[in-house]
Every structure is written in C-alpha cells, then in structure tokens.
TORBANU-998989 format. One record per residue (C-alpha): residue number from 0; x, y negated, z negated; residue in one letter. Coordinates in steps of 0.2 Angstrom, whole numbers, plus 5000, padded with zeros to 4 digits. Each point is the difference from the previous one (the first is absolute). Layout:
BEGIN
(NUM, (X, Y, Z), a)
...
//
This chain:
BEGIN
(0, (4981, 5026, 5168), m)
(1, (4983, 5006, 4999), a)
(2, (4984, 4998, 5006), q)
(3, (4988, 4998, 4989), r)
(4, (4984, 5014, 5004), p)
(5, (4984, 4992, 5009), s)
(6, (4989, 5003, 4986), n)
(7, (5002, 4985, 4989), t)
(8, (4989, 5005, 4987), d)
(9, (5016, 5013, 4997), l)
(10, (5005, 4995, 4982), h)
(11, (5019, 4993, 4998), e)
(12, (5004, 5019, 4990), l)
(13, (4991, 5013, 5013), d)
(14, (5010, 4994, 5015), r)
(15, (5008, 5013, 5009), t)
(16, (5010, 4990, 5011), d)
(17, (5011, 4997, 4988), i)
(18, (5020, 5009, 4998), e)
(19, (5002, 5011, 4986), s)
(20, (5010, 5010, 4989), y)
(21, (5004, 5007, 4985), a)
(22, (5015, 4998, 4986), i)
(23, (5005, 5007, 4985), p)
(24, (4982, 4997, 4989), g)
(25, (4990, 4991, 5012), g)
(26, (4993, 4999, 5017), v)
(27, (5009, 4982, 5010), v)
(28, (4988, 4990, 5012), f)
(29, (5007, 4985, 5010), e)
(30, (4987, 4987, 5003), r)
(31, (5000, 4983, 5008), f)
(32, (4991, 4985, 4998), f)
(33, (4995, 4983, 5010), e)
(34, (5000, 4987, 4987), c)
(35, (4998, 4981, 5003), p)
(36, (5014, 4989, 4998), l)
(37, (4993, 4989, 4992), d)
(38, (4986, 5000, 4992), y)
(39, (4994, 4984, 4999), s)
(40, (4998, 5007, 5021), q)
(41, (4993, 5014, 4998), a)
(42, (4987, 5006, 5009), p)
(43, (5009, 4998, 5017), g)
(44, (5015, 4994, 4995), g)
(45, (5016, 5007, 5004), r)
(46, (5003, 5016, 4992), q)
(47, (5016, 5010, 4991), v)
(48, (5001, 5019, 5000), r)
(49, (5002, 5008, 4982), v)
(50, (5007, 5015, 5000), f)
(51, (4995, 5015, 4984), v)
(52, (5004, 5016, 4992), r)
(53, (4989, 5007, 4995), h)
(54, (5004, 5014, 4987), i)
(55, (4985, 5015, 4996), v)
(56, (5003, 5010, 4984), p)
(57, (5005, 5021, 5007), l)
(58, (4986, 5010, 5001), g)
(59, (4988, 4987, 4995), k)
(60, (4995, 4993, 5021), e)
(61, (4984, 5000, 4998), s)
(62, (4999, 4987, 4984), q)
(63, (5005, 4989, 5010), v)
(64, (4984, 4989, 4998), h)
(65, (5000, 5003, 4982), e)
(66, (5017, 4997, 4990), l)
(67, (5007, 4983, 4997), p)
(68, (5012, 4989, 5009), f)
(69, (5014, 4995, 4993), l)
(70, (5008, 4983, 5015), l)
(71, (5020, 5000, 4998), y)
(72, (5006, 4984, 5001), l)
(73, (5023, 5002, 5007), q)
(74, (5011, 4988, 4991), g)
(75, (5006, 4986, 5013), g)
(76, (4997, 4990, 5008), p)
(77, (5003, 5006, 5016), g)
(78, (5004, 5021, 4998), f)
(79, (4987, 5015, 5003), e)
(80, (4993, 5012, 4993), c)
(81, (5014, 5016, 4996), r)
(82, (4992, 5014, 5007), f)
(83, (4998, 5011, 4986), p)
(84, (5006, 5015, 5008), g)
(85, (4991, 5013, 4985), s)
(86, (4987, 4992, 4986), v)
(87, (5002, 5016, 4988), t)
(88, (5016, 4987, 4991), s)
(89, (5004, 4980, 4996), g)
(90, (4983, 4991, 4995), w)
(91, (4992, 5008, 5015), y)
(92, (4998, 5013, 4990), s)
(93, (4993, 4989, 4984), t)
(94, (4987, 4992, 5012), a)
(95, (4993, 5015, 5006), i)
(96, (5000, 5012, 4984), s)
(97, (4986, 4985, 4997), e)
(98, (4991, 5003, 5011), g)
(99, (5003, 4988, 5014), y)
(100, (5003, 5002, 5019), q)
(101, (5012, 4989, 5005), l)
(102, (5003, 4984, 5012), l)
(103, (5015, 4996, 5005), l)
(104, (5003, 4982, 5008), v)
(105, (5012, 4995, 5015), d)
(106, (4998, 4979, 4993), q)
(107, (4996, 4989, 5015), r)
(108, (5014, 4996, 5010), g)
(109, (5011, 5015, 4993), t)
(110, (5001, 5019, 5006), g)
(111, (4988, 5004, 5011), l)
(112, (4987, 4988, 5000), s)
(113, (5003, 4983, 5011), s)
(114, (5019, 5000, 4994), p)
(115, (5008, 4982, 5003), i)
(116, (5017, 5000, 5005), h)
(117, (5011, 4991, 5012), a)
(118, (4993, 5008, 5016), d)
(119, (4983, 5000, 4995), s)
(120, (4996, 4983, 4995), l)
(121, (5010, 4995, 5019), e)
(122, (4988, 5012, 5006), a)
(123, (4984, 4990, 4997), q)
(124, (5006, 4981, 4997), f)
(125, (5012, 4988, 5007), a)
(126, (5000, 4989, 4989), a)
(127, (5011, 4999, 4983), a)
(128, (4982, 4992, 4991), k)
(129, (4989, 5010, 5007), d)
(130, (5013, 5018, 4991), k)
(131, (4996, 4990, 4986), v)
(132, (4982, 4996, 5000), q)
(133, (4999, 5019, 5002), y)
(134, (5012, 5006, 4987), v)
(135, (4992, 4988, 4987), s)
(136, (4983, 5013, 5000), c)
(137, (5013, 5012, 4996), f)
(138, (5000, 4999, 4979), r)
(139, (4992, 5008, 4986), a)
(140, (4981, 4991, 5003), d)
(141, (4997, 5008, 5015), n)
(142, (5010, 5017, 4999), i)
(143, (4984, 5002, 4985), v)
(144, (4989, 4995, 5014), r)
(145, (5003, 5014, 5008), d)
(146, (5000, 5012, 4987), c)
(147, (4986, 4995, 4998), e)
(148, (4995, 4999, 5014), h)
(149, (5004, 5020, 5003), i)
(150, (4993, 5004, 4986), r)
(151, (4979, 4994, 5002), a)
(152, (5004, 5009, 5018), i)
(153, (5006, 5018, 4990), l)
(154, (4989, 4999, 4983), c)
(155, (4984, 4996, 5013), r)
(156, (4985, 5007, 4993), g)
(157, (5009, 5007, 4985), r)
(158, (4987, 4998, 4983), l)
(159, (4997, 4996, 4989), p)
(160, (5011, 4985, 5000), e)
(161, (5017, 5004, 4989), k)
(162, (5003, 5016, 5013), d)
(163, (5002, 4983, 5012), s)
(164, (5015, 4992, 4991), k)
(165, (5019, 5005, 4998), l)
(166, (5011, 5000, 4991), a)
(167, (5013, 4991, 5002), l)
(168, (5020, 5008, 4998), l)
(169, (5013, 4982, 5004), g)
(170, (5020, 5001, 4998), q)
(171, (5008, 4984, 5000), s)
(172, (4996, 4989, 5014), f)
(173, (4983, 5011, 5000), g)
(174, (4998, 4994, 4981), g)
(175, (4999, 4982, 5008), f)
(176, (4985, 5006, 5011), c)
(177, (4993, 5009, 4986), i)
(178, (4998, 4983, 4989), t)
(179, (4994, 4997, 5019), t)
(180, (4986, 5010, 5002), y)
(181, (4997, 4995, 4982), l)
(182, (4996, 4983, 5004), s)
(183, (4990, 5005, 5016), l)
(184, (4989, 5016, 5000), f)
(185, (5000, 5006, 4983), p)
(186, (4984, 5008, 4999), d)
(187, (5007, 5012, 5015), s)
(188, (5015, 5007, 4989), i)
(189, (4998, 5011, 4986), s)
(190, (5018, 5001, 4991), k)
(191, (5014, 4996, 5007), a)
(192, (5019, 5005, 4992), f)
(193, (5016, 4990, 5005), i)
(194, (5016, 5004, 4997), t)
(195, (5014, 4985, 5000), g)
(196, (4987, 4985, 5008), g)
(197, (4990, 4990, 4990), i)
(198, (5003, 4985, 5006), p)
(199, (5006, 4980, 4996), p)
(200, (4986, 4992, 5001), l)
(201, (5010, 4985, 5008), v)
(202, (4997, 4988, 5017), d)
(203, (5017, 5000, 5005), g)
(204, (5012, 5013, 4998), p)
(205, (5017, 4988, 4991), d)
(206, (4992, 5006, 4981), a)
(207, (5002, 5016, 5004), v)
(208, (5021, 4999, 5008), y)
(209, (5004, 4993, 4985), r)
(210, (4997, 5012, 4992), a)
(211, (5003, 5016, 5010), t)
(212, (5018, 4990, 5004), y)
(213, (5002, 5004, 4979), e)
(214, (4996, 5016, 5000), r)
(215, (5010, 5001, 5017), m)
(216, (5017, 4991, 4989), i)
(217, (4997, 5015, 4984), a)
(218, (4999, 5014, 5011), r)
(219, (5018, 4994, 5010), n)
(220, (5003, 5001, 4982), k)
(221, (4998, 5017, 4998), q)
(222, (5007, 5006, 5015), y)
(223, (5017, 4993, 4997), y)
(224, (5001, 5006, 4980), e)
(225, (4994, 5019, 5011), k)
(226, (5014, 4997, 5012), f)
(227, (5012, 4987, 4995), p)
(228, (5013, 5003, 5015), r)
(229, (4986, 4999, 5011), d)
(230, (5007, 4980, 5000), a)
(231, (5012, 5001, 5006), a)
(232, (4997, 5010, 5012), r)
(233, (4983, 4987, 5006), v)
(234, (5013, 4986, 5000), l)
(235, (5012, 5012, 5012), a)
(236, (4981, 5001, 5012), i)
(237, (4996, 4983, 4998), m)
(238, (5017, 4992, 5008), e)
(239, (5000, 5014, 5012), h)
(240, (4982, 4995, 5009), l)
(241, (5006, 4982, 4999), s)
(242, (5011, 5003, 5008), s)
(243, (4997, 5015, 5016), a)
(244, (4983, 4998, 5011), d)
(245, (4993, 5015, 4991), v)
(246, (4986, 5006, 5014), l)
(247, (4988, 5016, 4997), l)
(248, (4994, 5009, 5014), s)
(249, (4984, 4991, 5002), d)
(250, (5008, 4983, 5002), g)
(251, (4999, 4995, 4983), g)
(252, (5013, 4993, 4991), h)
(253, (5007, 5004, 4982), l)
(254, (5003, 4983, 4993), s)
(255, (5004, 5000, 4981), p)
(256, (4983, 4992, 4995), r)
(257, (4994, 5015, 5010), r)
(258, (5011, 5013, 4991), f)
(259, (4994, 4993, 4980), q)
(260, (4982, 5005, 5007), q)
(261, (5004, 5016, 4995), l)
(262, (4997, 4994, 4983), g)
(263, (4979, 5002, 5005), i)
(264, (5005, 5018, 4996), n)
(265, (5004, 4996, 4979), f)
(266, (4981, 4997, 4999), g)
(267, (4998, 5021, 5005), f)
(268, (5003, 5015, 4989), t)
(269, (5016, 5005, 5004), g)
(270, (5005, 4984, 5010), g)
(271, (5016, 4997, 4991), f)
(272, (5006, 5016, 5005), d)
(273, (4994, 4998, 5018), t)
(274, (5011, 4982, 5000), v)
(275, (5014, 5004, 4989), h)
(276, (5004, 5016, 5019), q)
(277, (4998, 4990, 5010), l)
(278, (5012, 4985, 4995), v)
(279, (5010, 5017, 4993), l)
(280, (4997, 5007, 5016), q)
(281, (5007, 4982, 5011), a)
(282, (5014, 4997, 4988), a)
(283, (5007, 5017, 5003), s)
(284, (4998, 4994, 5023), d)
(285, (5009, 4984, 4999), l)
(286, (5015, 5010, 4987), d)
(287, (5001, 5014, 5014), v)
(288, (4994, 4993, 5015), l)
(289, (5000, 4979, 4996), g)
(290, (4983, 4999, 5007), k)
(291, (4982, 5008, 4995), l)
(292, (4999, 5014, 5011), s)
(293, (4984, 5004, 5013), a)
(294, (4991, 5012, 4984), r)
(295, (5004, 4986, 4987), t)
(296, (4989, 4987, 5009), l)
(297, (4986, 5015, 5007), a)
(298, (4999, 5002, 4979), a)
(299, (5000, 4983, 4996), i)
(300, (4989, 4995, 5016), a)
(301, (4986, 5015, 4994), s)
(302, (5000, 4991, 4981), t)
(303, (4992, 4982, 5010), q)
(304, (4981, 5000, 5007), s)
(305, (4999, 4987, 5007), f)
(306, (5000, 5005, 5018), d)
(307, (4990, 5013, 4996), s)
(308, (4987, 4990, 4991), n)
(309, (5000, 4981, 5007), p)
(310, (4986, 4996, 4991), l)
(311, (5011, 5003, 4984), y)
(312, (5009, 4986, 5002), c)
(313, (4990, 4989, 5010), i)
(314, (4983, 5001, 4990), l)
(315, (5009, 5003, 4980), h)
(316, (5001, 4985, 4992), e)
(317, (4982, 4995, 5009), a)
(318, (4993, 5013, 4989), i)
(319, (5001, 4990, 4987), y)
(320, (4993, 4982, 5007), c)
(321, (4981, 4995, 4999), q)
(322, (4987, 4986, 5004), n)
(323, (5016, 4992, 5014), g)
(324, (5014, 5000, 4990), t)
(325, (5018, 5003, 5011), p)
(326, (5010, 5013, 4994), s)
(327, (5015, 4990, 5009), l)
(328, (5011, 5016, 4999), w)
(329, (5000, 4995, 4980), s)
(330, (5015, 5015, 4994), a)
(331, (5012, 4988, 5010), h)
(332, (4992, 4986, 4992), r)
(333, (5000, 5005, 4980), v)
(334, (5016, 5011, 5004), r)
(335, (5009, 4983, 5010), e)
(336, (4995, 4990, 4982), s)
(337, (5000, 5012, 4984), c)
(338, (5010, 5014, 5005), f)
(339, (5014, 4995, 5014), a)
(340, (5016, 5002, 4991), a)
(341, (4994, 5020, 4995), e)
(342, (4995, 5006, 5017), f)
(343, (5010, 4990, 5010), e)
(344, (5004, 5007, 5016), h)
(345, (5013, 4987, 5007), s)
(346, (5018, 5010, 5000), w)
(347, (5008, 4984, 4999), d)
(348, (4990, 4996, 4984), k)
(349, (5000, 5017, 4996), i)
(350, (5019, 5003, 4998), s)
(351, (5004, 4983, 4996), a)
(352, (4993, 5001, 4982), r)
(353, (5008, 4993, 4990), a)
(354, (4998, 5019, 4990), d)
(355, (5001, 5014, 5008), s)
(356, (4995, 5013, 4992), s)
(357, (4984, 4994, 5002), l)
(358, (4992, 5018, 5009), p)
(359, (4988, 4992, 5017), v)
(360, (4982, 5001, 4993), y)
(361, (4987, 5013, 5015), f)
(362, (4986, 4993, 5003), t)
(363, (4981, 5006, 4996), g)
(364, (4983, 5000, 5012), e)
(365, (5003, 4985, 5007), t)
(366, (4999, 4990, 5019), v)
(367, (5012, 4989, 5005), y)
(368, (5000, 4986, 5018), p)
(369, (5017, 5008, 5004), w)
(370, (4992, 5020, 5003), m)
(371, (4994, 4994, 5015), l)
(372, (5019, 4997, 5005), e)
(373, (5005, 5016, 4993), d)
(374, (4986, 5015, 5005), y)
(375, (4997, 5002, 5017), a)
(376, (4984, 5001, 4998), e)
(377, (4996, 4987, 4992), l)
(378, (5010, 4987, 5009), r)
(379, (4987, 5004, 5011), r)
(380, (4986, 4993, 4990), l)
(381, (5009, 4987, 4996), k)
(382, (4985, 4985, 5007), d)
(383, (4987, 5010, 4992), v)
(384, (5011, 5000, 4981), a)
(385, (5001, 4984, 5000), q)
(386, (4981, 4998, 5004), g)
(387, (4992, 5009, 4988), l)
(388, (5015, 4993, 4986), a)
(389, (4992, 4983, 5003), e)
(390, (4985, 5004, 5003), y)
(391, (4983, 4991, 4990), t)
(392, (4986, 5010, 5007), g)
(393, (5001, 5013, 4983), w)
(394, (4981, 5008, 4992), g)
(395, (4999, 5005, 4983), q)
(396, (5007, 5014, 4997), l)
(397, (4991, 5004, 4981), y)
(398, (4984, 4995, 4988), d)
(399, (5003, 4994, 4987), s)
(400, (4985, 4999, 4992), a)
(401, (4994, 5015, 5009), v)
(402, (5015, 5011, 4993), l)
(403, (4997, 4990, 4983), a)
(404, (4979, 5009, 4999), r)
(405, (5009, 5016, 5009), n)
(406, (4988, 5014, 4994), t)
(407, (5013, 5015, 5014), v)
(408, (5008, 5012, 4986), p)
(409, (5020, 4997, 5007), v)
(410, (5015, 5006, 4990), a)
(411, (5018, 4993, 5005), g)
(412, (5017, 5007, 4995), v)
(413, (5013, 4984, 5002), s)
(414, (5020, 5004, 4998), y)
(415, (5006, 4989, 4989), y)
(416, (5014, 4999, 5008), n)
(417, (4993, 5000, 5015), d)
(418, (5012, 4988, 5010), m)
(419, (4989, 4997, 5018), f)
(420, (4984, 4998, 4992), v)
(421, (5004, 4987, 4983), d)
(422, (4992, 5011, 4983), f)
(423, (4998, 4983, 4989), n)
(424, (4985, 4994, 5019), l)
(425, (4995, 5017, 4995), s)
(426, (4996, 4997, 4987), e)
(427, (4988, 4986, 5000), k)
(428, (4994, 5007, 5015), t)
(429, (4992, 5014, 4992), a)
(430, (4992, 4987, 4984), k)
(431, (4992, 4991, 5015), a)
(432, (4993, 5014, 5007), v)
(433, (4986, 5007, 4987), k)
(434, (4998, 5018, 4994), g)
(435, (5020, 5004, 5008), l)
(436, (5008, 5012, 4990), r)
(437, (5020, 4997, 5005), q)
(438, (5013, 5011, 4994), w)
(439, (5017, 4994, 4997), v)
(440, (5015, 5014, 5003), t)
(441, (5018, 4997, 5000), n)
(442, (5001, 5017, 5007), e)
(443, (5000, 4998, 5019), f)
(444, (5004, 4989, 5010), h)
(445, (4990, 4990, 5017), h)
(446, (5000, 5020, 5005), n)
(447, (4993, 5008, 4991), g)
(448, (4985, 5007, 5007), l)
(449, (5009, 5008, 5014), r)
(450, (5014, 5004, 4982), a)
(451, (4988, 5009, 4991), d)
(452, (4983, 5009, 4997), t)
(453, (4997, 4996, 4984), r)
(454, (4998, 4980, 5005), v)
(455, (4982, 5005, 5011), m)
(456, (4997, 5015, 4987), t)
(457, (5000, 4984, 4986), y)
(458, (4988, 4989, 5007), l)
(459, (4989, 5010, 5005), v)
(460, (4998, 5005, 4979), s)
(461, (5003, 4984, 4996), l)
(462, (4982, 4996, 5010), l)
(463, (4993, 5014, 4993), r)
(464, (5001, 4996, 4984), g)
(465, (5010, 5013, 4998), d)
(466, (5016, 4990, 4992), i)
(467, (4992, 4983, 4988), t)
(468, (5014, 4996, 4989), d)
(469, (5011, 4988, 5013), l)
//
C-alpha cells in the first residue's frame, strides 16, 4: 500500500500516490481507506481496510471534484466487486452516460478489504469466541457505515450540499445494504436503485426460507420438464456419490448433498442449461469411466463459491437477523420440518421411496451445517460458523419508522420468479418504504442487472419520471 503524502491538507481526490490506469471508457484510481471495525468504539479502536475502485469517465478527469458519485454495492454477502475491464457496456455505460463517476466497493471482509478466511482469522485470533465477535462486525450495518465514512472523505468541502450526496446502486444483498443506508443515513443519499434486492423486513430468516423453498420446488419442476432424462442421470450420479468417497482437488468432498447445491444456478438466466451440461458430463463419465473425471470435478467445484468466499456461508443467514434473533441454521431447520421429502439428500431414503419416478430436487441459495464438513475451507471455520449461528447480539438493520417517511427517490426492480429474494416479501417492503417505485417483471432472473442493459436503463427512466404507467 502506498504511503499517504505528508501534506495532510491534500484532498483524497488529489493524491498523487494513488495508482491509476486507463480502461476502455474510464480512468481507474485504486483507493484504500482505514475504517473503524466497530463504529461504537471509534475513534481509537481497531481498524479494517476497505478497497474502492474509483472510476472517472475518460476525458473528464478534470471534473473529478464536480461529477456526482454513484456507489455500487455488490451482491452476497461475502463477494467483492468484479473488475469491470471496461465501462463502455452494461450498467456501467448507463451510469457513465448519466454523468456519474463510479465507486466500486469491496465490502469489508471481501476482495482487498480486510478479507475474511480461515488463514486471516487464525493469524489474528486464537479463541473461537474472538473470531465470532470479529466476524459479527461484517454485516450490512457496518458496510454502510464504511460507505458513509468514505463518502465524507471523498466529498469533503463540496458545495452546494447536494453535491456531497451519493447515488446508490445495489444488486441483491447490495439492495439490502441500501435499505440499511436509507435507515441510517438518508440525508447522505441523492437517489437509489435496487436490483433484485428489496429485502424482507423480518427479524429472522425462517419466513424467508419457507418462501424460497417453495420457489426452489417450482424451479426444479421446470428444470425436469425441460430436461426429463436428467431425472435418471441425477439418480445415477447420486447413487455413485453415496457409494464412493469422491474427493475434490482441494480436499473437499463431493457428497450427494453437495452435488444438489448445483441448483443455485437455477436462479440465474441460463442456469438450467449450466446444470444440464454438468449432469450430462457427469453421467457420461460414469458410463465410460465408472467414475467422475478430474475435468468434471473441477467444473462442478468452479460453480460453488463457498470456499473462495466463505462469508457467503458463515454470515449468510445473519443478513436476516435483527434485534438479537439467532439464525440457528434456519434453512436446515425449515427444510427438515417442512420440505424434507422434496429435498431429501440421504441416498438410503431416496432409493427407498415408494415412487421411484420422483426426481431428486436440487437446493438453491441455502446454507447447511454439513457444509462445514464437505467444503475444505469451511472445515477450518466450523467453530466460527457455529458461533455465528447461535449469536444473539445482532442489532437492528432497518428502521421502519425512518423508511415510512423516506424522501429519497428510490426505484427497485423485483423479479417475479426470483428464486433468491422472494417477490411477495419484497412487495411488502416496497410498500413500507415511502416513495419507492417498484418495477415488477418476469422477464429476468436474479442476475438481470448483469444479463441485460435494459434493467439499469429502465430504472433510471422510472426514477426520472419518463415511465409513469406501472
């Protein structure tokens, strides 16, 4: 990390020690900020480092002090921002054409922002309880406080006051973060766009999983309608995985229950085809080799992000927890109590079913305690994950009273068939946030922002008032 210039009066945007380079359509400045780990103990407490990729439209570098900022909040939890490579296409080009300079934030715990994984926690803490307490500081409330801290630095001295506000764009979990931002710092936001991420205003995750399991069932039925022969292929693959100890290159186990997690792809555009190709490839291996090839195992592992982004597992259910409610492995409990027959992963029970024609259902965006055995990196975080599942210190993420009198212009798209963020729960929240303009469509799946440029363009038009008939 480059050292800060000795002239402490130098504005952050004018620093000459910041690394910068050009990409198609923009100039990138790579910035690091020191932020309090726990804002209730600031100043003077422990710090985390937050990385921001700041992109100025090409040819407008001289306007860096005037151009408004649009800050992007990535989905997750636990994922860093992708390097854009170019800002001449996708939602980037829409934002640039609207006159924004961009801030792509690696949320704390991800990417280059004090990343959390087994090695980083073991290097800092010996006791599991200390690791749990540390990771508990990496939820949406502190992600938002980091963004507000960074906004104050980058917008220091801007006049009039409106020019010191941020526009926000949040995808999936990023939309959850925006709703927290609207609750905590509404005066710092000029406008907000939410894509597939209007959150349920719940205190715990059980209601979320009861709804999303129903959506997973519907998607599984659609999958087998499209690929009916995959029912027999999947049964054969599950039988093989139950009888063989199939190891992945990192030491993880490809168990039947882990194989079922390929269903997370059903929530994305083209996801059925992705899973079908993996099923077809695995079934072919069994026919020809009697086992799964290294190529097939690598292809399956590449679709599962829990080892490379462990927060996606260990902090996933906590994004729904407020007011001290523990998650207690909600998805596992709800499945066992309500959906055990549909999502059975025990081969003994699957093979003993009276109706052998029933297909094996894939699971979706759900995390389970057994993952702490099947995934190599997660094994090393077992004590942390269990501690977080039992944690009762969660604070409030949303302020319903503040949201009810919201004055920030907000536009959000809800995908009617979204497998990850239940439409019915999102609709309730949309009605609870004053002035939120909700666009409902069944044309896209959860990754609509990446899949089609029309999503961002439509939201901009909706908020501007060009579209009035909803």
